[in-house]
C-alpha positions in Angstrom: 125.7 171.5 -36.3 124.0 168.0 -37.0 123.8 167.4 -33.0 122.4 170.8 -32.7 119.9 170.1 -35.4 118.6 167.0 -33.6 117.7 169.1 -30.7 114.2 170.6 -30.9 113.5 174.2 -30.5 111.3 175.3 -27.6 107.6 175.1 -28.3 106.6 177.8 -25.3 107.3 181.4 -25.2 110.9 182.2 -23.8 113.2 185.2 -23.5 115.2 186.1 -26.5 118.3 185.8 -24.5 117.5 182.6 -22.6 120.0 179.5 -22.9 117.0 177.0 -22.6 113.2 176.9 -23.3 110.3 174.7 -22.6 109.7 171.9 -25.3 106.5 169.8 -25.2 105.4 167.2 -27.9 104.0 163.7 -28.2 105.4 161.0 -30.1 104.2 157.3 -30.7 105.9 154.3 -29.2 105.8 150.8 -30.9 106.3 147.4 -29.3 105.6 143.9 -30.5 106.8 140.4 -29.8 106.9 137.0 -31.8 106.3 134.5 -29.0 105.9 130.9 -29.2 105.6 128.0 -26.5 105.6 124.1 -27.6 105.2 121.6 -24.8 105.0 117.8 -24.8 104.4 115.1 -22.2 105.4 111.6 -23.0 104.6 108.4 -20.9 107.8 106.4 -21.5 106.4 103.2 -19.5 104.2 102.7 -16.5 106.7 104.3 -14.1 108.5 107.0 -16.3 107.4 110.3 -17.8 109.2 112.8 -20.0 108.4 116.4 -20.4 109.8 118.6 -23.1 109.2 122.4 -23.3 110.5 125.0 -25.9 110.0 128.6 -25.6 111.1 131.5 -28.0 110.5 135.3 -28.0 111.6 138.2 -30.2 110.4 141.1 -28.2 111.0 144.6 -29.9 110.2 148.1 -28.7 110.7 151.6 -30.4 110.9 154.2 -27.7 110.7 157.9 -28.7 113.1 160.4 -27.2 113.0 164.1 -26.9 115.5 164.4 -29.6 114.0 164.4 -33.2 116.5 161.6 -34.6 117.4 159.5 -31.5 114.7 156.9 -31.0 115.9 154.0 -28.9 115.2 150.4 -30.3 115.2 147.4 -28.0 115.8 144.0 -29.7 115.4 140.8 -27.6 116.2 137.4 -28.4 115.1 134.3 -26.3 115.6 130.6 -26.8 114.7 128.4 -24.1 114.4 124.6 -23.7 113.8 122.2 -20.7 113.7 118.4 -20.5 112.4 116.7 -17.3 112.3 113.0 -16.7 110.7 111.4 -13.8 110.7 107.8 -13.0 110.6 105.6 -9.9 109.8 102.4 -8.0 107.9 101.2 -5.0 110.3 102.8 -2.7 112.0 105.4 -4.6 111.6 108.3 -7.2 114.0 110.2 -9.4 113.7 113.4 -11.2 116.3 114.7 -13.7 115.9 118.0 -15.3 118.0 119.8 -18.1 117.6 123.4 -19.0 119.0 125.7 -21.7 118.3 129.4 -21.8 119.7 132.1 -24.1 118.5 135.7 -23.6 120.2 138.4 -25.5 119.4 142.2 -25.6 120.5 145.0 -27.7 119.5 148.6 -27.3 120.3 151.0 -30.2 120.0 154.9 -30.2 119.4 156.0 -33.7 121.6 159.1 -33.6 124.5 156.8 -33.4 123.9 155.8 -37.0 124.3 159.4 -38.1 127.7 160.6 -39.4 129.8 160.9 -42.3 131.2 157.7 -44.5 133.7 156.0 -42.4 136.3 153.2 -42.8 135.4 151.4 -39.5 131.9 150.9 -38.0 131.0 153.9 -36.0 134.5 155.4 -36.3 133.3 158.8 -37.3 130.3 159.2 -35.0 128.8 162.6 -34.4 129.8 163.7 -30.9 127.2 164.8 -28.2 127.5 168.3 -26.7 127.1 168.6 -23.0 127.0 171.7 -20.9 126.2 173.3 -17.5 123.8 175.6 -19.3 120.7 173.2 -18.8 120.8 171.2 -22.3 122.7 168.9 -24.1 122.5 167.3 -27.6 121.8 163.6 -28.3 123.8 161.0 -26.5 123.5 157.7 -28.1 124.8 154.0 -27.8 124.8 150.4 -28.8 124.4 148.3 -25.5 124.5 144.5 -26.1 124.4 141.8 -23.5 124.5 138.2 -24.5 125.2 134.7 -23.2 123.4 131.4 -22.7 122.9 129.4 -19.5 122.9 125.8 -18.9 121.4 124.1 -15.9 121.2 120.5 -14.7 119.2 119.3 -11.6 118.9 115.7 -10.0 116.7 114.7 -7.2 116.3 111.3 -5.7 113.7 110.3 -3.1 113.9 107.0 -0.9 111.3 105.7 1.3 112.4 103.1 3.9 110.2 102.0 6.9 108.8 105.1 8.6 111.3 107.4 7.0 111.5 109.2 3.8 114.7 110.7 2.4 115.2 113.3 -0.4 118.5 114.6 -1.7 119.8 116.1 -4.9 122.0 118.7 -6.5 121.9 121.7 -9.0 124.5 122.8 -11.5 124.2 126.0 -13.3 126.8 127.4 -15.8 126.3 130.7 -17.6 128.4 132.5 -20.0 128.2 136.0 -21.3 129.3 139.4 -21.9 128.6 142.9 -23.2 129.5 145.4 -25.8 128.9 149.0 -25.5 129.7 151.7 -28.2 128.9 155.4 -27.5 129.2 158.6 -29.3 131.8 160.8 -28.0 130.8 163.5 -25.4 132.3 166.8 -25.3 131.6 169.0 -22.3 131.7 172.7 -21.9 131.6 175.0 -18.9 129.7 178.3 -19.6 128.4 180.0 -22.6 131.7 181.5 -23.7 133.6 178.3 -23.6 130.7 176.7 -25.6 130.6 179.5 -28.2 134.5 179.5 -28.6 134.8 175.8 -28.6 136.9 175.4 -25.6 136.0 172.0 -24.1 136.3 171.1 -20.4 136.5 167.4 -21.0 135.9 164.8 -23.9 135.0 161.3 -23.3 135.3 158.4 -25.8 134.0 154.9 -25.5 135.5 152.6 -28.2 133.2 149.6 -27.5 135.6 146.7 -26.8 133.6 143.5 -25.8 134.1 142.1 -22.4 
């Protein structure tokens, strides 16, 4: 019943015996960000420069869904920093760069938070009803992606006679993972099976990180 209560009724005329109807409405969406960039350039000596940059972001978006209690919230976290050091002499140049980038994203469907008191987090989630009748009740999830990346770059240029040479290398290392928690999905084939609670399949996602 809670899953059906979150499914809006048709707003347009429909047959009394119809399984589905047409629903139309407008809801507001919300988005904002807390963004900052700090950059500094330093002249170390006559031949060397150091550049430092820090960037942070906290993007957020609340996206309405057709269901009355299942808005999707997007939470983002970004922390990024770079350091670049350039030096050289009459016949050579060197550029060293280090970077760190952390970008995490979490999406949360509000209906997942509905349910009865539980001993474990989301252990008693309301299920979603799926059917071949043209409608379903709210499907919800928490989807989290996380992990920082580190990069290191080195370039060296060398001039000798009529020739110039340049070589270097890049190293990039990234760690990360994801966690996904869904409410159960119970599927039915046909009206009779739905009314008599005879499911065709049931799907459970427990949300173990990997």
